[in-house]
Structure formats: structure tokens, C-alpha cells
N, C-alpha and C positions, 0 to 999 in steps of 0.2 A: 504493500500500500504506500502511495507516494507521500501524503501528508503536506503540510504547509511549510514552506521554506523561507518565510519572510522574517523570522525572528531576529536573525543576525544582520539585517540590513542596516546601512548607514542612514536610511531615509525614515523620518518619522511617519511619512505617509504610508510607506510599506509596512511599518510596524503597526499602524492602525488596523491593518488587515491580517495581522499575524495569527489572530484567533478565529478567523473565518473558517467555516467548514470547507470552503473551497481549497483545493490543493494548489495554492498559488506558488509560482516560481518567480524569482527575479529574472530579468533578462540576462542570461549567461549561457555559456557553451553547454552546460548540463541540460538546461531546459530545451534548447534548440535541438540538441542531439536526440533527446527523448522524443520530441515531436516527430523527427525524421524516422526514428527507429519504429515507433508505433503507428506511423502514417496517420497521425491525428492532426487536424487543423489546429492552429494556435489561436486562442482567444486572448488578444492583447488589450489590456485595460490601462489607460493612461490618465492620471489625475494628479492632484496635489493636496496637501494636508488642509489647506484653508478653503477648499472648494465645497460649497454648500451642496450642489447637486451630486457631487461625488459621495458625500455623506448619505444623501437620500438613497441613491442607488445601492450603496453598501448595506444600509439598514433593510431596504426592501428585498434585495436579491442575494447579496453575497453572504449575509448572515442567516439566510433562510436555508434550512437543511434540504428541502426538496429541490430548490433551484441549484444549490451547490452540488447535489448528487448528479444532476443532469449535466452540469458543467464538467464535473470530474469524469463522467462516463464518456462524454463526447469530445472533449478538448484537452489540450495542454494549456493551462491557464497561466498567463504571465502578467504580472503587475509592474508598472513603471511609474516612477515619480518624474513628471515632466520637468521639474526644476533641477533634478540631478542629471537627467538625460534629455536635454533639449535637442540633441541630434536626432534621437528617435522621434521625439514629438514633432519636430519640423517635417520630417519625412512623412509620417503617417497623417499629420494634419493636411499636408498637401495632397496625399493620396485620397483622403476623405473628400476633399473638395473636388478632385477630379472624378471620383466615383459617384458622388451624390449631387454634384453641381450646386453645392451650397457650403457656406463656411462651417467649420467644425467648432470645437470647443471642448470643455471638460465636464464630465468624464468623456473620454474618447474611447469608443468600443470598436475594435478592428479585428477582422477574422483573416488569418494569414494561411497560405499554403505552407506545409511544414518543411519542405526541402529548401525553399529559397526565401521564405519570409515575405512574400509578395502579398499584399492585401487583395482580397476578392470581394469583400463586403465591409462597409464601414458605417457607423452611426455614432451618436453621442449617448445621451441618457435614454434608457429604455425602462418603462414602468413595470412594476410587478404584474399588474393587471392591465388590460387594454384601456387606454384613455389618452386624451390629448390627440386623438387621431392616430395613435401609434399602437402596434400590436404589443402584447406582453413580451417580456424578456424571454420567458420560457418558450413562447412560440417562435421567437427569433432563433433561439438556440437549436430547436428541433429542425426548423426549416433550413437553416444554414448548413447544419451537419448533413442533412439529406441531400442538399445541392452539391456538397463536396463529394459525396459518394456517387451521385448519378449524373453530374454534369462536368466531368473532369475535363473533357476536351474544350468546352466553352470557357471554363475558368482559365485554362492554359492560354487560350487566345486572348482573353481579356487581360491577363497578367502581362503578356508581351506588349500589348498596346499601352498599358499603364506605365510600364518601365520606360517606353519610348517617350510618353508624355512627361514623366518626371525628368528625364534627361533633357527635354526641351525647355525646362524651366531655367536652366543655367544659360546665360547669354553667351553668344560667340563674339569674338573681337570684331570691331568695326573699323573700316579704313576711313578714319576721320583726319582731315588736315588740321583742324583746330576745334576747340570747344567754344560755345557761345552762351549768352545769358538768356536765351529764349525760355528754357525750362524754369528759370527763376521767376520770370514774369508770369508764365502760365500757371505755375503753382500758386502764386499770389492770387490770381483771378479765381482759380478753382476753390481755394480756401475761403476767399471772401464770399463766394456764392453759397458755400455750405454753412456759413456762419449763422447761428441762431440769434436773430436780432432781439428776440424777447428775453431769452434766458442765458445767452452766452454759450460758448462752446461751439462744436460743429455737429451738424446733423440732429437727429431726434433720438429719443430713448430707445435702448439704453445709452446713456451719455457717458463716454469715456473722456478723460482729461486731455489726451493727445498733446503732451508737452512738446514733442518735436515739431508739431504743426504750429503751435503758438510761438515757439522759439523762432521758427522761420519768419513769421509775420513781424516779430520784434526786430529781428536782424534786418529785415527789409526796410522797416521804418528808420533804423539807425543809418543804413546805407544811404537812403534818400535824404535824410536830414543832414548828414555830413556833407552832402553835395549841394545843400541849399535848396532842394526841391522836395521838402518833407512830404511824406504820405501819412497824414494824421489818421486816416481811416484804419490803416494797419495797426497803429498803436492802440486805437480805440478797441479793436477786436480783441487784442490781448488784455487790455485793461479791464474791459467789461467782463470777459470770460473769467479771468482770475478773481475778480471781485465777487461774481456770483458763486463761484466755487468756494471761495473762502467763507462766505456768509451762509452757505447752505449746509444741509445735513450731510452732504458729501464730505465735509470737513468736520472732524470731531470738535464740537464747540467747547467742550470741557477739557479734553486732554491733548488736543492737537493730533496731527496726522490725518492724511487723506485716505479715503476708502478706494476700492477698486473701480467702481463706477456707480452712476445713479440710475435707478430703475425708471425714473421719470425725467421729463424735460427740464424740471426746475432745480435740479441738484438737491432735491429735498430728502428723498429716501434712497440711501445707498444700498449696494450689496456690501454688507458690513465688514468683509475681510479687508485687512490692511496689508499691503505688499511693500516690501522694501524698495523694489524696483520702480514703483510709482512715485514714492516719496522722495527718492534721490533727485531725479530730474525736476520734480515740482519744487523742491527746495532750491535748486539752482535757479529756476525760472522766477520764483518769487523774490529771491535776492536780487536778481538782475532788474526786475521791475521796480524794486525799491530804489535802486540806483538810477534807473531811467526816469522815474516820475516823482520820487520823494513821497509817495503815498503811504501813510503810516500803516494802513491795513496790510500792505504787502510785507512790511518789516515785521509786524506782529505775527502774521501767518508763517513767515519763515522761522521766526524764533520759536513759535509754538511747535512747529514740526520738528525742528532740531532738538528742542528740549524733550519732546516725546521719544525721539530716537535714542537719546542718551539714557533716558529714564527706563524705557521698556524694551529697547531693541539691541542694546550693546551688551555683549557678554562680559563677564569679569576679565576674561583673557584679552578682550579688545575687539574681536570680530563682531560684526552685526548679524543678528538673527534674521531669518527670512520673512516670516509672515505671522500675522495674528489671524485667528480663525474668525469666520462670520458668526459662528454659533458659540453659545455657552449654555450649560445645563440643557442641552438638546434643542435649543431654540435659537433661530437666527435673530440677531440684534438684541437679545434679552439684556445684555450687559449695558446697552446704551439708552434704553427707553425709560420713560417716566410716566407717572400719573400726576395730575395736578395736586392730589392729596399728598403724595409723597413729597412734592416740592414745597407745598405750603408748610408742612411739618418742619422743614429745615430753615425757612427764611422768615425774616420779620415782614411786617405788612408792606412797607414801602419797597423792600427788595422784591417781594412777590409781585406787586402791582407792575413794576417795571419789567421784571423777568418774564412774566406771563404774556404781557403785551408784545415784548420783543421777540420771544421764541415760540409764540403760537399756542400757549396753554389756554388761552381764552377762545380758541377755535376748536373745531371738531378734531378728534383723534386722527392722526395721519399714518399710523402704522399698527395694524391689527389690534385696534382698540386702545392703543397707548400713544404716547406722544414722543416723537423723536425731534430733537432740538434743531430748528431751522429758523434763520433770521427773517422775520416778517416785517420788522419795523426799524426805521432809522432812529438815531438819538434825537434828531429834530422833531420827529413825530411823537416820540415819548414826551419831549418837553411840552409840545402843544397840547397833548392829551392829558398829561398828569401834572403839569405845572412845575416841573423840575428844571434846573439849569443843565446845560450840557455836562458840566463837571460832576454834578450830583448824579445824573443818570449813569454816567460811565462808572463812577465809584460803586453805585448800587449794583450794577450788572456784574462788575468784577467781583465784589464780595459774594454775590449769589453764586457765581460760577465756582468760586473757590470752595464754598460750602458744599455744593453738589458734587464737586470732584472728590472731596474728602470722603463723602458718603459713598460715592460710586466705587471708590477704591476698596471698600469693604465687601463688595459683591464678588462672586466667583468670576474670575476673568476668563475671556476667551482663550482657547488653547493657542500655544505659541510653537511654531515650527523652529526649532533651535539649530537647525543645520546652518552652516555658514558657507555661502556661495561666493566664489571669487568675483564673478561678474557683477552680481548685485551689490556686493560690498564696494566695488570700484565706483559704481554709480552713486552710492551714498557718500563715499569718501569725497568725490568731486563736489557733491551738494554741500557737505559740511564745510569743506574748505572755502567754497565760494561764499557761503553765508558768513563764515568766520572772518574773512578778509573784507567783505563789503559792509558787514554790520558791526565791525570792530568787536568781535567775540572770539578771543584767543582760545576759550574753552572748546569751541567747536573745532578749531584746527587741531587742538590737542586730541580730541576724540578721533578725528580722522587719522592722525598719526598712530594712535593705538591700533586702529583697524589695519593700517598698512603694515605695522610691525607684526601683527598676527599673520597676515598673508605671507610675509617674507619668512616668518618662522615656521609656519605650519603647512603652507600650500605652495612653496617654492622649493622643489626637491631636484637635485642633480641637473640644474639648468633648465627645468621645465616646470610649468605651473600645473597644479591639480585643481579640480573644479569645486570640490565640496569637502566639508569637515563637520564631523559630529562626534561628540563624546571621545575626543582624543584620537580619532581616526580620520585621516585625510585620504581621499579616494578619487578615482576617475580622471583620466587625462583631460586637461582643460581644452576649451573650445575657442573659436575665434573671438567671441565676445569677451571672454575672460582676459585675453591679452589686450584687445583693442581698448576696452573700457578702463583697464588698469593703466595703460600708457597715458590715456587722456587724463585720468585722475592724478597721475604723477606730474604731468605738466601743470595741472591746476595747483598742486601742492608746491611745486617749485616756484610758481608765480606768487605764492604767499610768503615763502621763505626758502632760501637757497640751501641745498644739501647736495654736495657732489656725489655722494653715494647713491642718492635717489636718482640723480640724472644718469649715472652709470647703469642703474637697474632698468631705467626706461629704455636705454639703448640695447641692453641685453634682451629685453622682451621684444623689441622691434626686430632685432636680428633673428630671433627664434621664429617670429611671424613670417619673415621673408623666407627662411629656410624650410619651414614645414607647412605653411598654409597657402602660400602664393600659387596662383595658377600661372605658371611661366609661359604657357602657350596662348591663353585667351585673355589674360589679365584678370585682376580681382583676386579675391581670397575665398577659399573654401571654409565652411563652418568647422570642419574637422581636419586634424593634422594628417600628413601623409602616412604616418605610422599608426593611425587610429584603426579600430575594428572596422572590417569591411562590411558595409551595409548595402542595401539595395540602391542607394542613391547617395551622392556626396553633394549636398546643397551648397549653393553660393548665395547666401541671403542678401538681398538688395533693398527690400522695402522695410520700412519701420513697422513694427507691430506694437506690442506692449512695452518693448524696449527699443532703443535706436538700432538701426541696422549696423551690424558689425563692419560691413564694407564701407559704409559712410564714415564711421568713426575712424577706421583705419586710414582712409584716404585723407581725412582731415589732419590726423596726428602725423602722418608721413610727410605731408606738405609742411607742417610747422617745424618738425624736426629736421627735415631736409634743408630748409632755409637757415635754421639755427646752426646746424653743423656744417653746412656746405656739402651735403652728401647727395650726389645726383641719383644714386640708386633709390633713395627714398622718394625723391621728386618724380622719378620715372615711374615707380610703382604706383604712386598716387594718381598720376595722369592715366596710366593704363587701366586702373580701376574705374575711373570715370568714363573712359572710352568704351570699356566693356559693358558699362551700365547704360550707355547712351540711349539705346532703344527704349528702355524702361523709363528713363528720365524724360524722354520726348513724349511718350504715350500717356503716362500718369504721373506727372512730376509731384503732385501733392501727396503721393504715397511714399515718396523718397526724400523726405526733408533732410535727413542726415546726410545723404549724398549731395543734396543741394548746398548744404553748408560747406562741404568740401569743394564743390564747384565754384561757389562764390569766392573762396580763398584761392582757388586756382586762377581765376580771372583777375582778382584783385588781391594780390598776395598779402599775407599777414604782415602787419607792422610790428616787427620784432624790436623791442627796446631792451638793451642791456645796460644796467646802471652799475657802475663800479665806484667804490669809495669806502669810507669808514661808517660804522654802524649808525651813528646819530644822523649824519647827512643822508645816508641811504634811505632811512625811514621817511624823511621829508620828501625826497625825490620820488620814492616809490609810491607814497600816498598820493602825490599829485598825479601820477600816471594812471591810477585806478579810480580816481574820484568821479569820472564821468563814464557813462555806458559806452564802451567802444569794443564791440565783440570781435573785431578783427585785429585786436592788439594783444600781443603776448609780452608781458613785462617780467624780466628777471633782474632782481637786485642782488648782485653778487659781491660779498665783502672782499676787501683787498687781500685778506689772509686766507681765502678759500683755496683748498688744495685739490689736486687731481684734475685740473682743467686741461683740456686738449683742444687742438684744432682752432677753429674760429673763436671759441670761448677764451682760450688762452691768449689770443691776440688782443682781445678787448680788455685792456688794462686801464686802471685809473691813471690820470696824468698828474698834475700838481695837486689836485684835489678831486672831489667827486665829479664824475662826468658821465654822459649818456651817449650810447651809440644807437642810432635809429636806422634800421634797414627795412625796406619794403621789397620782399622777394630777394633778388640778387643785387639790388641797388642799395648801397649804403651811403649815408651822409657823413660829413665831417663830424667828429665828436663835439658835443655841446658841453661847455664847462661852466656856464652861468645858469643858475636856477631860473631866473626870469626868462632867459632866452629859451630854455627847455620848456617852460610852461607855455610860452607863446607858440612854440612849434607844435606842441601837443594839441592845442585848440584847433589846428587846421583840419584834423581828422576826427574830431569829436562831434557827436550829435548834440545840438543845443537842447537844454532841458525844456520841456513843454511849459508854457505859461498859462496862468489862469485865463479861462475864456477860450482856450484853444478849441476848435471845433471837434477835435478828436475826443473830447470828453463831454460833448453835449449829448442830448437825446435821453434815452430811457435810463442811462446810468447816472444821470444827474451831473451837475457841473463839477468840474475838477477844482480842488483847492490844494495848494502845495503845503506840505507839512514836513519839510526837511528838519530833522532834529539834530 
């Protein structure tokens, strides 16, 4: 008898299924060999620990003895954590879309032929009993097993067609003389058309935050503003979207941190899971918007997110945990919701009057008979209705939030997936560093340094990265995203403070990428290394999904490092990646915003600023260089006594005192030795701050008021 083999897994998600009566296997040689030996199709189930519908299907089917017996009799059952094995998830999500002609999701349920692991049927959640227009899972199990036994020839032909279709997803090199900016403008137009004028964000429910899309619009505004032809509409789209997200139930109004998505158009009711990979890019974006606009809400949102990360998501060893579950005590959202009676019992009369009006406790329940906090009222409206001043209202709301947070901490918390993923940690390291240097919070930078030290100590082995760590065990060869996101995070950290060892680490990671992931024939980078397990497809991801596309981030950092080091191999690889992606960039540019960021810097190279001098003066010059939003600017303040500098960095020496070297691409200016001269030069490429009354802040979002602190 086989039994369940998940107990020793490094994945909390797989461990959640270790007591199922299903004879689950992890994805490994033993399971694949067993399927081939017994000629049984493989039932592949992919999910993750914070996935609500994964839990539902587990309770309904995988914990059911009758369903489990059917699975065990007909299939070799393999359970995969999509967070640990994004390589498998990318392949089989693509296969699902090709087979079913609709997007996939989690749980992903795929049936594979045993000898070659090619999928011949795919779906997502299947109910225990027929409903939602779907057959029961047991009906699916029986009919698919019967099809495998009786339709072998048809399945074989379909498999060949599917493999050809998967192969066609990777682009071929294009003979391009040069790159142009047409995809940048087309993406702006597409994103502007999909903007939700009423509630912010893009498209309709379910509403995802799409930080890469918002970042593209913000960078577009900065580029046009620096040229004196500002596009305030693009800034408005970002401002209004981030405002509505910050004030909605999509953002935890008591504890900070953003949820995965909103189930409605208004950002009111989220899918309550919190993912590290969402919050890292959002933290970066909110910090940038604080710098671009001076709007206090953006600073507060960034600080609340970063504080939540340190409080709840950072391990004692330094690495960041992966997710918080949507459920607690078996109910989605239970940890977060309230009744008016519960709130009244905690607050005094004035606190409750203001809090209830602000957060909707005076309205009908908005989540399964209870109230999830969503901002319905401005401070000005509270003042008009309740007769308080702005200062009084803000103090009452703050004291009320603090009391409710203390009480909420006594509840049973949602489950936390404590595996530490290299790629997601890198996204959060970048966000924490950006927040730390733009919001003058050295504790955030210190947090990021702890996470980086954890990666270097636990996930960097024998010159290669590993992808995941849990309970003292690091495992699985790293993927493209692990390397790309970590190099990007290191450049961010070097922009906050110089460390020659970190720079050397970034170069070593880059060389590993070129050696093991690059497509030397067609250009671009594969998701898996050349010595990775052989799977049915080796994807080359170009489009952004819940995280930035690895190829886009690679092309960006290769361009920046290439100009910084004078290394033509990096610059050539970045250009080849963009050329290999050109058909996708031309057809649906708004789905490739990370690649567009690299394209923008290919056409208008990064303004690289190297400041050399003593510590006190370095701080003043460095602060001036980062006080305005300038996304195409890379600033490195390197002390005179820094060791281990090579190449162009070694040549950039301080003169009689502090000085700055400014280069754009391969063109470098004479060093600047006077602070005033340096400041004046910087203003030439900085977007001017928006002023009160700017049309970009008119309309349903209300008028803009500057609150630089």
C-alpha cells in the first residue's frame, strides 16, 4: 500500500495535506516512475497554503474517504506547492489555458499521461457534488480515467499538438535594426482605456492591484514632465488608484498590509490572504508616490505596510515569510471583521461616532452579516456631520484604530506560511529599502539587510542560489526570478548605502544568469537553468502576472549594470532580450510593463550618478540626488575609503573634495565639484512636483493638497 508521502516536505502547503487519505506524492522521480510502471495517469494538484478554494476542495474531496479511495485506485496523485515550484505551475497553467481556452488559477487540477507528463485534461476547482454548472469531482475522476483507457490514440495526438503549442509560446529572435518607443505609447493608451474612472485600478472585479501597470503610468508621467510636456492624466490614474486602494478594505485598516485582490469594484471586500509578493512592489510604489506628490496618505500607507512586514512577516533569523492565510478558525476573513456591538464595547462615545461614520458601521453589513472596515467618509465630512475639527477627528480615529488593533491581536490569527522564498524576499527587500531611503526610516533598511544576510547565509550555496527555506532546510534550484529580483534588490540597497561586497555579489549573480539561463540563440532568458530537471517545456516568461516578468527585470538590471561597469556583454544581452520580446511588446504592450521599463532605459539610458567623498558630505550630496522622483536615475554614494572597487568604479575617485560623476549611457560629463553646480545639473532631468490645482488631481478624487512633511 502506497500511503501519503507529504510529511517530510519543505512546503507547509504539502504538509497541510499530509493527513489526507489520498496517497499523495511530491513531484519527484519516485512518483513519476511509479506512474510509468503502473501505467496510471497522474492527477496533478497545484495550490498554495493561503489559497481559500484550495482549502475548500481539500475539505470537500481530499479529506473524504470515498473520493480518496477513487483517486488512489485510478491515479498516481501528486501535490505541488506553486510557490516552491513555479516552473511546474507556469507550464501547467499555460497548458490549462491552451486546453480549456480560459485562464487557470488555484487549485489547478491537471491529468497527465504517465510516461511523458503531458496534460490531456485540465481544470481548477471541482465541487464534491454537481453545482456551479460543473460536474462533481468524482464524476470527473471516473470519466477521465475511462478516457485514458479507451481513447489512447486521440490523447496521443492531442498531446503532440499541445507540446507544439507550448513550444510556440517562446518567441524567436527578430531581425530588428533598432528599437523604438511605439510600445511605450501604446501601453499608455491601453492602460488609460482600462482605467476604472469610478473606483480606480484597471478593469472590473475581481480587482487586482497591478503594481507594474501603475508603475508604468508613473514613469510615463515622470518622463513627460522632465521634458516639459507633462501628462497629468497618467499621474492622476496612479494617484486615484492608490488612494482608493489605501482607503479600502483591500488594505488592512488596522494592521497594515494589502490583500491579494478585491472581490468587488470598490476595493471594499478583499480575498483576505496577504502575499509577500504583492506587498513588496506596492511598498515600492507607495514610497515613490510619496516622493512624487508629497501626499501624506501614501507615506502613511507605506509605513503601515513596512511596519506590518517587520511585525508579522520577518522571521527571527531575518528572512521574510511568504503568506498569511485568508481563513482563521475555518472561516474566510473571520480575523478581520467586526460587529458594531463589538466596536462600541471598546470605544468611548465620540470615538465610536467618528469611527462608525468613517468605516461604515452605520451602514448595512458588507461581509456575510458582519462589517469589514472600508473608508466611506473623509475627515471633512466627519467635521461637517459631527462638528469636530480636522485634528480632533484624526486623533479620535487613530485612538479607535489602536484600541481595535489591540483587541484584534487577541483573536486567533490566520495561518502563516513560514517558508522563505528567495524571489519574494528580493521583492520585499527592494520595497523596504526604497521606503527606508525615501521616508528616512533606517529601521526599514536594517530589516532589508537582515533578509539579505539570511539569503546569503542560507540560500546561496556553492555559487548558486536555492529557491526556498523552511525549518533549517534550504531546497530546490533557484529560478530566473530569484536571480533577477535579487540583483534588482541589491542595486536598490547599494543606492541606499554602498557595500563593495554586495556589489560583488550582484555581479556574481549576473554572471550565473548569463551562464545558465540565457538563450544564446534566440535571446532572452529561460525560467529554469540549463542544468534544471527536464520538463515538458522550458518557458521564457515575458508578461507580468502577479509578479514582474523575470525577463523584464533582467533586461533592466543588465542595462544598468552594463553602463555602470562598462560591460558590453550585459548591454548586448539586455538588447537581445528586448528584440526577442518585440512581437509581444508590439501586440500587447500593456501586459509587458516590466519589459517596457527596460525598453525605456534602452532608448533613454539610465542617468548613473557616482558620488565620491567623505561621509558627512556624501550624505548631503546623496540626499539631494534622491529628493525628487527620477526613476531613470541610479545614485551610488561611495566613500573614499571603500575597498575592492574595479573597472569604471575604481576610476571614479574623489578629487580635492566631494565630487559627482554623471553619465547617461556611454556618455559621461566632467566631474562636478561644487554642490550648487551639482544641484542645478540634477534639476535638468527631474520631474517638477505637481502643484495644487493641477488638473491631474481634479475630478472624483477631489482636489490635491500638498503635505510635504
